[in-house]
N, C-alpha and C positions, 0 to 999 in steps of 0.2 A: 634482466636487468631490474633491478627495483627501481619505480621510480618515483619522485618528490612531489607532491601536492602542497600547496600554501592557498590558505582562506583569508581572505582580507577582508578588514571593516565587518565582523561578525559583533554584533551590538552585546553590549555589556549580560543582558538577561536572556541571550544566545547563549553564550558562552556559558553565563552560570549552571542555565540548570544541565550543558553539555559535562560539566564539572560535577554537577549533582549526580548524572546516570551514569559516570564513570566510575567517582568515588562508591555509590551501591554494587556499582559490578566488580568491584575491587579494582581494574585497571585506571591508564593514565587518560589522557583524554585526547591524545594520538593514536593510541590504541584502541578506545572505542571506535573510535571515526575508521582506522583501518578496518576493524572489525564489518563497521556497519557499510564503509563503502562496499568489501571483498564482497558483505550479501546482499546488496542493490545489485551487483555488477551479474551476480548467477542468476538474476530474475529474468526473466522475459521484460521487453518493455508492452508497454501498454497495446503496442500494436500487431506488436509479437505475439502476446497473449489472446487477442481478439480475435487473429488470425487463425490460432490452431481452435478458438473456440468454435471460430464459422463451421471449421471441416468437423467436426464431431457430429455425428448420426446420435438421434437421442429417438428413445423410443416415445418419448412423450410429447404431444405437440402442446403451440401455443394454445387451445383453448382450452388445453386440462389445465396447464399452468394458471392463468386465467384463474379458472376456477376455482382451484389450489388459494387462490390470493384472495379471494375475495368470501370464502369460506374462514379462511385466518382473518383476514383485515376487516370483513364487513364489506358491504357494496361500497361503490365510488359514489363519492356524494352528485349528487345532482346540479349541475353548474348555472341549471336558472332557477334556483333561489335565490 
């Protein structure tokens, strides 16, 4: 059975931004929030995502990642300067 959620004390600016986004999407604010809540509930929490990520094996080791980052961004600044 569907549940009702009420959000109190939203800042005027927050509500105005939600109303703008809803209008851009051609939906009402409640429809926008329902869609966003559904999307949020379908995603894993940060903790769940990290746990899944830790379990994955990789053919690339940490040194290779750091080397690739350094090649892309340049060397890490020397903190002693």
